[in-house]
Structures are given as C-alpha cells and as structure tokens.
C-alpha positions as CSV (number, residue, x, y, z in Angstrom):
1,X,0.0,0.0,0.0
2,X,3.0,2.3,0.1
3,X,2.6,3.4,3.7
4,X,5.6,4.6,5.7
5,X,6.8,2.2,8.4
6,X,5.4,4.0,11.3
7,X,1.8,3.9,10.0
8,X,1.7,0.2,8.9
9,X,0.5,-1.3,12.2
10,X,-2.2,1.2,12.7
11,X,-3.5,0.6,9.2
12,X,-3.4,-3.2,9.6
13,X,-4.7,-3.7,13.2
14,X,-7.4,-4.3,14.3
15,X,-7.8,-6.3,11.0
16,X,-11.3,-6.2,9.6
17,X,-13.0,-9.0,7.6
18,X,-12.7,-6.9,4.5
19,X,-8.9,-6.4,4.9
20,X,-8.3,-10.1,5.8
21,X,-10.2,-11.3,2.7
22,X,-8.2,-8.8,0.5
23,X,-4.9,-10.0,1.9
24,X,-5.7,-13.7,1.4
25,X,-7.1,-13.0,-2.1
26,X,-3.9,-11.1,-3.1
27,X,-1.6,-13.7,-1.7
28,X,-3.5,-16.5,-3.4
29,X,-3.5,-14.7,-6.8
30,X,0.2,-13.9,-6.6
31,X,1.1,-17.5,-5.8
32,X,-1.1,-18.9,-8.6
33,X,0.3,-16.5,-11.1
34,X,3.9,-17.4,-10.1
35,X,3.0,-21.1,-10.3
36,X,5.9,-22.3,-8.2
37,X,6.3,-25.3,-6.0
38,X,4.9,-28.9,-6.2
39,X,1.3,-27.6,-6.3
40,X,2.0,-24.6,-8.6
41,X,1.2,-22.1,-5.9
42,X,-2.3,-23.6,-5.0
43,X,-1.4,-24.2,-1.4
44,X,-0.1,-20.7,-0.6
45,X,-3.5,-19.0,-0.2
46,X,-5.0,-21.6,2.0
47,X,-1.8,-21.7,4.1
48,X,-1.9,-17.9,4.5
49,X,-5.5,-18.0,5.5
50,X,-4.8,-20.7,8.1
51,X,-1.9,-18.6,9.4
52,X,-4.2,-15.6,10.0
53,X,-6.7,-17.9,11.8
54,X,-3.8,-19.3,14.0
55,X,-2.7,-15.7,14.8
56,X,-6.3,-14.8,15.8
57,X,-7.2,-17.9,17.8
58,X,-4.0,-18.9,19.3
59,X,-1.8,-15.8,19.5
60,X,-4.8,-13.5,20.2
61,X,-3.7,-10.9,17.6
62,X,-6.4,-8.2,16.9
63,X,-7.9,-9.9,13.8
64,X,-11.7,-9.6,13.9
65,X,-13.1,-12.2,11.5
66,X,-13.7,-15.6,12.9
67,X,-12.6,-18.9,11.4
68,X,-15.9,-19.6,9.6
69,X,-15.8,-16.1,8.0
70,X,-12.3,-16.8,6.4
71,X,-12.9,-20.3,5.1
72,X,-14.1,-19.0,1.7
73,X,-11.4,-16.4,1.3
74,X,-9.2,-18.9,-0.5
75,X,-10.0,-22.2,-2.2
76,X,-9.1,-25.5,-0.6
77,X,-5.7,-26.7,-1.6
78,X,-5.7,-29.5,-4.2
79,X,-3.1,-32.3,-4.1
80,X,-0.8,-32.2,-7.0
81,X,0.8,-35.1,-8.9
82,X,3.5,-35.6,-6.2
83,X,2.6,-37.3,-3.0
84,X,3.0,-35.0,0.0
85,X,2.9,-37.8,2.6
86,X,6.3,-38.5,4.3
87,X,7.7,-42.0,4.0
88,X,8.6,-44.3,6.9
89,X,12.2,-44.2,7.8
90,X,14.2,-47.4,7.1
91,X,15.2,-49.3,10.2
92,X,18.8,-49.1,8.9
93,X,18.7,-45.3,9.2
94,X,17.9,-45.5,12.9
95,X,20.8,-47.9,13.4
96,X,23.0,-45.5,11.3
97,X,22.1,-42.6,13.7
98,X,22.8,-44.7,16.7
99,X,26.2,-45.7,15.3
100,X,27.1,-42.0,14.6
101,X,25.8,-41.0,18.0
102,X,28.0,-43.5,20.0
103,X,31.0,-43.1,17.8
104,X,30.9,-46.6,16.1
105,X,31.2,-44.9,12.7
106,X,33.1,-41.7,12.2
107,X,32.2,-39.4,9.4
108,X,34.9,-37.8,7.2
109,X,36.0,-34.2,7.8
110,X,37.9,-32.3,10.4
111,X,37.2,-32.3,14.2
112,X,34.6,-29.6,14.1
113,X,32.6,-31.4,11.3
114,X,32.8,-34.7,13.1
115,X,31.6,-33.1,16.3
116,X,28.7,-31.4,14.5
117,X,27.5,-34.6,12.8
118,X,27.7,-36.5,16.1
119,X,25.8,-33.7,17.9
120,X,23.0,-33.7,15.3
121,X,22.7,-37.5,15.2
122,X,22.2,-37.5,19.0
123,X,19.7,-34.7,18.8
124,X,17.7,-36.3,16.0
125,X,17.4,-39.4,18.2
126,X,16.8,-37.7,21.6
127,X,14.5,-34.8,20.5
128,X,12.8,-36.1,17.4
129,X,12.9,-39.7,16.2
130,X,12.7,-41.5,19.6
131,X,10.1,-38.9,20.7
132,X,7.9,-39.1,17.5
133,X,8.5,-35.4,16.9
134,X,8.9,-34.0,13.4
135,X,11.6,-31.5,12.4
136,X,9.1,-28.6,12.5
137,X,8.6,-29.1,16.2
138,X,12.1,-30.3,16.9
139,X,13.7,-26.9,16.7
140,X,11.4,-25.9,19.6
141,X,12.3,-28.8,21.8
142,X,13.9,-28.2,25.1
143,X,15.7,-31.2,26.8
144,X,16.2,-31.1,30.6
145,X,17.2,-33.6,33.3
146,X,14.6,-36.1,34.2
147,X,13.1,-35.9,37.7
148,X,13.9,-39.5,38.5
149,X,16.4,-40.9,36.0
150,X,18.8,-38.5,34.4
151,X,20.8,-41.2,32.5
152,X,17.9,-43.4,31.5
153,X,15.1,-41.1,30.5
154,X,15.2,-38.4,27.7
155,X,12.9,-35.8,29.2
156,X,11.8,-32.7,27.4
157,X,9.1,-30.4,26.1
158,X,8.2,-29.5,22.5
159,X,7.0,-25.9,22.9
160,X,5.1,-25.8,19.7
161,X,3.3,-29.1,19.4
162,X,-0.1,-30.0,18.1
163,X,-2.6,-27.1,17.8
164,X,0.0,-24.8,19.3
165,X,0.0,-26.6,22.7
166,X,3.3,-27.8,24.3
167,X,3.9,-31.5,24.4
168,X,5.6,-33.4,27.2
169,X,8.3,-35.8,26.0
170,X,9.4,-39.0,27.7
171,X,11.6,-41.6,26.0
172,X,14.0,-44.2,27.3
173,X,17.6,-43.5,26.5
174,X,18.1,-46.7,24.5
175,X,17.6,-47.9,21.0
176,X,18.2,-50.9,18.7
177,X,21.9,-51.1,19.5
178,X,21.4,-50.8,23.3
179,X,21.5,-48.0,25.9
180,X,22.6,-44.5,24.9
181,X,25.6,-44.2,27.1
182,X,26.2,-40.8,25.5
183,X,22.9,-39.2,26.6
184,X,24.0,-37.4,29.8
185,X,27.0,-35.9,27.9
186,X,24.6,-34.7,25.1
187,X,22.1,-33.3,27.6
188,X,24.9,-31.3,29.2
189,X,26.0,-30.1,25.7
190,X,22.5,-28.9,24.8
191,X,22.1,-27.1,28.1
192,X,25.5,-25.4,27.6
193,X,24.7,-24.3,24.1
194,X,21.1,-23.5,25.0
195,X,19.9,-25.3,21.8
196,X,19.0,-28.8,20.7
197,X,19.8,-27.8,17.2
198,X,22.5,-25.1,17.2
199,X,23.8,-23.4,14.1
200,X,27.3,-24.1,12.9
201,X,30.0,-21.9,11.5
202,X,30.1,-22.3,7.7
203,X,33.6,-22.3,6.3
204,X,34.3,-21.0,2.9
205,X,33.4,-23.5,0.1
206,X,31.5,-25.7,2.5
207,X,28.1,-24.7,0.9
208,X,26.7,-24.7,4.4
209,X,26.8,-28.6,4.6
210,X,27.0,-30.0,8.2
211,X,29.6,-32.6,7.0
212,X,32.0,-29.6,6.4
213,X,30.9,-27.6,9.5
214,X,33.0,-25.4,11.7
215,X,32.3,-25.0,15.4
216,X,28.8,-25.1,16.7
217,X,27.3,-21.8,17.8
218,X,25.0,-20.9,20.7
219,X,22.2,-19.9,18.3
220,X,19.3,-22.0,17.1
221,X,19.2,-23.4,13.6
222,X,16.2,-23.0,11.4
223,X,14.0,-25.8,10.1
224,X,15.7,-25.8,6.7
225,X,19.1,-26.1,8.4
226,X,17.9,-29.2,10.3
227,X,16.2,-30.7,7.2
228,X,19.5,-30.2,5.2
229,X,21.5,-31.8,8.0
230,X,19.1,-34.7,8.2
231,X,19.6,-35.3,4.4
232,X,23.3,-34.9,4.6
233,X,23.5,-37.5,7.4
234,X,21.5,-40.0,5.3
235,X,24.1,-39.6,2.6
236,X,27.0,-40.6,4.9
237,X,28.6,-44.0,4.7
238,X,27.8,-46.8,5.5
239,X,24.1,-45.9,4.7
240,X,25.1,-43.7,1.7
241,X,21.6,-43.0,0.4
242,X,21.5,-41.0,-2.8
243,X,19.6,-37.8,-3.5
244,X,17.3,-39.8,-5.8
245,X,16.6,-42.5,-3.3
246,X,15.8,-40.0,-0.6
247,X,13.3,-38.3,-2.9
248,X,11.8,-41.6,-4.1
249,X,11.3,-42.9,-0.6
250,X,9.9,-39.5,0.5
251,X,12.2,-39.3,3.5
252,X,11.9,-35.9,5.2
253,X,11.2,-34.1,8.4
254,X,7.7,-35.6,9.1
255,X,9.2,-39.1,8.8
256,X,10.6,-38.6,12.3
257,X,7.1,-38.5,13.7
258,X,5.5,-41.3,11.6
259,X,8.1,-44.0,11.8
260,X,7.8,-45.4,15.3
261,X,4.0,-45.8,15.0
262,X,4.5,-47.4,11.6
263,X,7.0,-49.9,12.9
264,X,4.8,-50.9,15.8
265,X,1.8,-51.3,13.4
266,X,3.9,-53.5,11.2
267,X,4.8,-55.8,14.1
268,X,1.2,-55.9,15.1
269,X,-0.5,-58.0,17.8
270,X,0.9,-61.4,18.8
271,X,3.7,-61.4,16.2
272,X,4.8,-64.8,15.0
273,X,8.3,-65.4,13.7
274,X,10.3,-68.6,13.1
275,X,11.9,-67.9,16.5
276,X,10.4,-66.9,19.8
277,X,10.3,-63.4,21.2
278,X,11.0,-63.0,24.9
279,X,7.9,-63.5,27.0
280,X,7.5,-59.8,27.9
281,X,7.5,-58.9,24.1
282,X,5.2,-61.6,22.7
283,X,2.0,-59.4,22.9
284,X,3.2,-57.0,20.2
285,X,1.4,-53.7,19.7
286,X,-2.3,-52.9,19.8
287,X,-3.8,-49.8,18.2
288,X,-3.7,-48.0,21.5
289,X,0.1,-48.5,21.6
290,X,0.4,-47.2,18.1
291,X,-1.6,-44.1,19.1
292,X,0.6,-43.5,22.1
293,X,3.8,-43.8,19.9
294,X,2.3,-41.1,17.6
295,X,1.5,-38.9,20.6
296,X,-2.2,-39.5,19.9
297,X,-2.4,-37.4,16.8
298,X,-5.4,-38.1,14.6
299,X,-5.2,-40.1,11.4
300,X,-6.5,-38.8,8.1
301,X,-10.1,-39.9,8.8
302,X,-10.0,-38.3,12.2
303,X,-8.7,-35.1,10.8
304,X,-11.8,-34.9,8.6
305,X,-13.9,-35.6,11.7
306,X,-12.3,-32.7,13.6
307,X,-13.0,-30.3,10.8
308,X,-16.7,-31.4,10.6
309,X,-17.0,-31.1,14.4
310,X,-15.6,-27.6,14.4
311,X,-18.0,-26.6,11.5
312,X,-21.0,-27.9,13.5
313,X,-19.9,-26.0,16.6
314,X,-19.5,-22.8,14.6
315,X,-23.1,-23.1,13.4
316,X,-24.8,-24.5,16.5
317,X,-22.3,-23.8,19.3
318,X,-23.2,-27.1,21.0
319,X,-21.3,-30.4,21.6
320,X,-24.5,-32.3,20.7
321,X,-23.9,-31.5,17.0
322,X,-20.7,-33.6,17.0
323,X,-22.4,-37.0,16.6
324,X,-24.3,-35.8,13.5
325,X,-21.1,-34.5,11.9
326,X,-19.1,-37.7,12.7
327,X,-21.9,-40.0,11.4
328,X,-21.3,-38.8,7.8
329,X,-17.6,-39.5,7.8
330,X,-15.3,-42.5,7.6
331,X,-12.1,-43.3,9.3
332,X,-11.0,-44.0,12.9
333,X,-12.4,-41.3,15.2
334,X,-10.1,-39.1,17.2
335,X,-9.0,-40.8,20.4
336,X,-8.7,-37.8,22.6
337,X,-11.9,-38.7,24.5
338,X,-10.5,-42.2,25.3
339,X,-7.2,-41.1,26.6
340,X,-6.4,-41.0,30.3
341,X,-4.0,-38.2,29.6
342,X,-4.0,-35.9,26.6
343,X,-0.9,-33.7,26.3
344,X,-2.7,-30.7,27.6
345,X,-4.5,-27.5,26.8
346,X,-2.6,-24.7,25.3
347,X,-0.1,-23.2,27.7
348,X,0.0,-26.3,30.0
349,X,3.4,-27.8,30.8
350,X,2.3,-29.8,33.8
351,X,3.9,-33.2,34.3
352,X,1.3,-35.9,33.8
353,X,2.5,-39.1,35.5
354,X,0.2,-41.7,33.7
355,X,1.3,-40.2,30.4
356,X,4.9,-40.6,31.5
357,X,4.4,-44.3,32.3
358,X,2.6,-45.0,29.0
359,X,5.2,-43.3,26.9
360,X,8.2,-44.9,28.6
361,X,6.6,-48.3,28.6
362,X,5.6,-48.5,25.0
363,X,8.7,-46.8,23.7
364,X,11.0,-49.1,25.6
365,X,9.0,-52.2,24.5
366,X,9.4,-51.1,20.9
367,X,13.1,-50.5,21.3
368,X,13.5,-54.0,22.8
369,X,11.4,-55.7,20.2
370,X,13.3,-54.0,17.3
371,X,16.6,-55.0,19.0
372,X,15.5,-58.7,19.1
373,X,14.3,-58.7,15.5
374,X,17.3,-56.9,14.0
375,X,19.8,-59.1,16.0
376,X,18.1,-62.2,14.8
377,X,18.2,-61.0,11.2
378,X,21.9,-60.4,11.4
379,X,22.2,-56.7,11.8
380,X,22.3,-53.8,9.4
381,X,24.5,-55.6,6.8
382,X,21.8,-58.1,6.1
383,X,18.9,-55.6,5.6
384,X,17.2,-54.7,2.3
385,X,18.1,-51.3,1.1
386,X,15.7,-48.5,2.0
387,X,12.2,-48.7,3.6
388,X,11.9,-52.3,2.3
389,X,13.8,-53.4,5.4
390,X,10.5,-53.0,7.3
391,X,9.7,-56.5,6.0
392,X,11.9,-57.8,8.9
393,X,8.9,-56.9,11.1
394,X,6.4,-58.9,9.2
395,X,5.0,-61.9,11.0
396,X,4.6,-65.4,9.5
397,X,1.1,-66.3,8.2
C-alpha cells in the first residue's frame, strides 16, 4: 500500500474481515500467477488463511473475522501429482544414527565437522525420532534432566506441538543397539549451548553442509538447516543414500514423527516369527500402543472428523452436533476422549504421570522388540536397502 513504516501497524490492526479477505485473495492470486512449487502455488493462499486464523485464535492478535468467515477467502488446496505424505524411515537409518551418536562410525571431515555430525545425530534421536516429533517441532524442543532418572530417560518439552500446545516428551535412553551411554553428555552439551539444534560456522566452500561444518554456535538453527542436516547424514557411509533415493522414498522431516508408530503397526498384535520373542515382548502392539507412539495425533479420517465437528460447533455452538457430523464421515475417530491423559490444553506444561508411564513403557518395549528382530536378522548388513527393510517386522502367516 506504500505506507511509511510507522503507519503500517495502525493501518493493519485491528484487522477487519474486508482487509483479511483482501490480503488472502492477493496472496493466493500472486502465488497462482507465479505457479511455483509442487502444487503450482495452489497451497499458498489456504496456508496464509490458516496462518491468520492461527494468529487470531492462538496468539490473540487483533484480527476480527472468525474462522468460519475466512474459510471462503481462498479455495481448498488441491493435491498435485506428487505425494506430500512423508515415508517411513528405514530401520537401517535409525541404526545409522545410533552408530554415529555412539562413535561406532566416524564421518569424514575435520574435528569440528565430526563433532557437529555426532551432535546432530544425537539430537535427532533424543529430540525427534525417539520422541515421535517431526523437524518442524524439533527446533522448539527443550531437553532437561529427568526428575527420577537423568541417564535413563530423555525428558523434554516440544514448545510448539499439536494445535500450538506444548507436548511433554518422555523416551527411554536406548535404541536398537542398546543403551545410549552418551545421553548425559549430550544433555549437558545442549544445556551449555542452549539449543537442541545449534547453528554451525560455515567455512568458505562448505556450501553450508554440516559434514563440512565449523564449530557449533549458541544460536538456534532454522527448520531448513535441520532438514538439510538430516539429508546430509542420510548420505554418509555406510548408509550412503543418494539424493534420488531420498526423494523416491519421501524421507523428510515428518518421517521422524511417523516411523515409530508405523514400525509398531507392522509388528502388530501377537507377532509370529520362526523364532520366539522373549515372553514380555510376545504381545506385540495394539492400536492404543500405536496411538501413544504417535502422541495421539489423529489419522486422516479423524482429521476430517475434527473439521466437521468444528464446523458444526460454529453453526450451533453445541457439543451435541458432533455426533451428527461424525456420522457422515469415515475413518478412525479421534482418540482424545478415550485417553487417560492428553498432552494438555494450550499453555499447559504440567507433568502428567500416567502419560509418562505410558510413553516410557511403549517406547522401551518397541526398542527391545526391534533389537530382538534386528539381532536375529543379522544386523544392518543383512537388511534390504531403504524402507523395504520393514519386511523384517512382518509376521509369518
């Protein structure tokens, strides 16, 4: 609009419905005209609209129109020809991370680069993969000493979790290869730097790659930095995934959230192998276990349910309309009503003990089950390349 800087906020806030619609319309048209990205700009307008709704409802910015008034300001994003769904991580990648974290494998590079790769491998495990937290939330994770077991429990909070609410994190400090003897050292390092994912000095000609990093800095990295580091670590030997393989298998930041639930679902209930699991692991994983490993996020069907429920509430303002909305939808319903402990309303960081017990129990049981299966299979060297190694988890008919 050409306004001087001092007048912009006064012109923008409080934001009227007319102005909100105009901004969304302009952003949607600009993106469609530019036609960039996997969806040729079709997702930009809806995402900008949802951002305004988030600012109004969660951050309490002075934006007057309600959610229902903004829904028509931009068309619903349509899926393009490329799947946006993140793929399940290969089991071998988790082993690869654990080997880098404990020093079994040493990446090439000088001392600073090796230290940076080891630090990031440890953080990916402690703050993301073992906690079922994607990269987007990972940069806002804070790790701190557990109240009862500093060495054995990776305790933290993801400050920007589902729906903007903080998520309590509890995971055992162990994986497929055994206990994380390095965890206390890493916790002290993150506390010293003040970041789970610190930026690194970028020497000349390094192109910003973490495998050529200089010293770590006490400044938080951005999402794109962490995503780039994740990809660079996948390319390291002995895993050595190519750029084409990473793209084909859709391995990206969200894979860190989806993989543990997917592995547990693949193992299933009462798994049957040509050998016997230890007695305490024979039961496998029921759907409630899978939900806990996914931090009780809804599946695709339940996302549709939540949208219909909100629409009914906007119109009627009564919980009684929920059943009518759900009756017209397919898919597993949201499980929040069945849970003994949800991870809280926005702003809550209270410690919930039953949630702690559930998370530690199911995550430890999965780690022990994967350890048994991988050991019986002969370790990383005997696995199929890429996500196909999940076949190790398939029971006999």
